[in-house]
N, C-alpha and C positions, 0 to 999 in steps of 0.2 A: 594186452589190450592197450590201445592208445588213449591218452587223455583226451577227453572230448569236452565240448562246450554245449550245454543244453540251452536252448533259447526258449524262454517262457513265452506265453501268449501275449505278454505285454511288451515283448521285445528285449527284455533284460536277459543276460546270460548267467549261467551258473556253471562253474568249472566242476568236472567230475573226474576224480583221480582214478588211475588204473585200478581195476578190481572192485570198484564200488558199485557196479551195475548202472542202471539208468540209461541204457543205450537206446531206448525206444521213444524217448520224448521228454521225460522228466516230470517232476512234481508240479511244475507251473508256479505261478506267483501266489503268494498268500494274500489274496484280496481281489485285485483288479479294481473295477469301479464299484462304488456302493458305500464307501466310507467305513466307519467302525463296525456296523452291523455285518457287512460283507467280510471284513477281516476276521471277525469273531467266528463266522461260519466256516472260515478257511483255516482254522487253527488245527492242531494235532490232537484235539480232545476226544474225537470219536474214532477209536481203533478197535476193529473187530477181526479176530483171527489174523493179526499182524497186517491188516489192511486199513488204511485211513479212509474214512468215508467223508466226502465233501460235495457241495453242490457243483454242477458243471461250470458255473461262472468262476469258480476258483482256478480252473485251468484254462478256460476259454472265455474271457470276458467279451462282451459285445464288441464287434469290429475287429476281432483278432485276425491277424494275417498268418499265423503259425500253421504249418502243415498238419500238425496233430489236431488242429481245431477246424479241419475241413467241415464246413457247416452243412453240406448237402451231399447225399450219396452219389449223385451224378458227377461230382467233382473229385471223388476219391478214386485212386488207382492202387488197390492193394497189391497188385503184382510188382510194384516198385519195392515192396518189402522182401521180395524173393531174391535169391542170388547167393545164399549161403546154405551149406548142408547142415549148419548148426541151428537153423530155424525152419519152421513150417508155417504156412498161412492157411487158416481154415475159415470157411464161411458158415455161419450159423444162421438159420432162419426159423422163425416160429413166434407165436404169441404176439403178432403184430410188429415184430422187430427183425432187423437184419444186422448181424454183427460180423466183423472181420477180426480174427484173432491171430496175433503173431505169437507163436509158442517157441520157447527155447529156454536157456538159463535166465534170460530176461525177456520181456515182451509186454504185450498189452492188447487192448482191443479198442475198436471204434464201433459204437452201436447207433443205428439209425432207426427212426420210425419208418416202418415198411410202407405206409400209405403216403406220407408227406416227403419222405427222404431226408428229413431234418436230423442233424446230429443230436442225440439225446444222452449219450454216455461215452466216457473215456475211462479206460483202466490202464495202469502201468504196474509191472511187477518185476522183481529180481529174485535171485536165490540168496541174496544177502540184504541186510537193512541198508537203506539209502535214502537220499532226498531230504527235504526240509523237515521231515518228521522222523528221521533216523533215530534220534534219541528216544523216541517213543516205541522203538522196535518195529518200525514200519518196513515191511518187505514189499508192500504194494499200496497203490492209491486208486480209489474208485470215485469217479466224479459223475454225478448225474444218475441216470437210469440205464443199467446194463441189461443184458439178456441173461436171466438166471436159468442156466441149463437144467438144473434139478427141479425148478418150479415150472417148467414149460413142457407139458406133455406132447406138444406138437413139434418139438425141436427136430430139425433136420440139419445134419452137419456133413460137409464135404471139404476135401483138401484142395486148395488152389496150387500149392507148390511145397516142396521141401521133403526131407527124408525122415522127419520125426513122425512116428506112428501114433495114432490116437484111437486105440481099440478097433483097429481094422477099418477106419473110415475110408471110403472110396474117394476118388478124385472127382472134381466138379465137371 
């Protein structure tokens, strides 16, 4: 794996060494706008099942130009995530949300409100601890409101691309 530079939504870069994961976007800045209260909400104190839970503004502050913070469903092109046999991209719909999920050893999702098309959630994960909360044992970061597959009885899933199987899910 090549060393990469993750660009946070505030335009700052974080170097990621080979083998440390984080190839889908990164943990974003700790804060953004909002002062001390926003910084406190963006710390590593809430870790559930090795996933750090933070508000969406921790990774996508208002006015962000970062691709991972695409604020409207119409502006997102999830097919740009395709191109490797090591990943698959799935579309999940249900419970008033649309989510695009990149699955592999590392990956993440972008979740949008189905009615307004607004970005409401971002997740990032890896198979090893990484990012700003690595010392807390974080394998993943969840920002905002994602699509809870287990809590959504109307969930429909299809695969946009890739070779990774997900319980026999068909193509979109």
